[in-house]
C-alpha positions, 0 to 999 in steps of 0.5 A, a space after each residue: 484449463 489454463 487462462 489465455 495469456 496476451 502478449 505485446 504492448 497491450 499486455 505490458 500496459 495492463 501489467 504496469 497498471 497493477 500496483 502492489 499495495 500494503 495496508 499500514 496501521 499507525 497508532 497514536 496516543 490520544 489525550 485520554 491516554 488511550 490509543 487510536 489506530 489509523 489505516 492507510 493503503 500505501 505503495 509497497 515500495 514506500 512503506 518505510 518512508 510513510 512510517 518514518 513520516 508518521 512517527 515524527 
């Protein structure tokens, strides 16, 4: 069975609220010469900006 599809302003508002997210894992070297990993959920459009911020 097909899902019921709604049209109009209400459907457009619901569709706009869904954001595409990406999980980004950043590694950092600790003082004990081991690596620590941190996870972050970021908007898919701003992944490259987030990585550049964390690298510097």
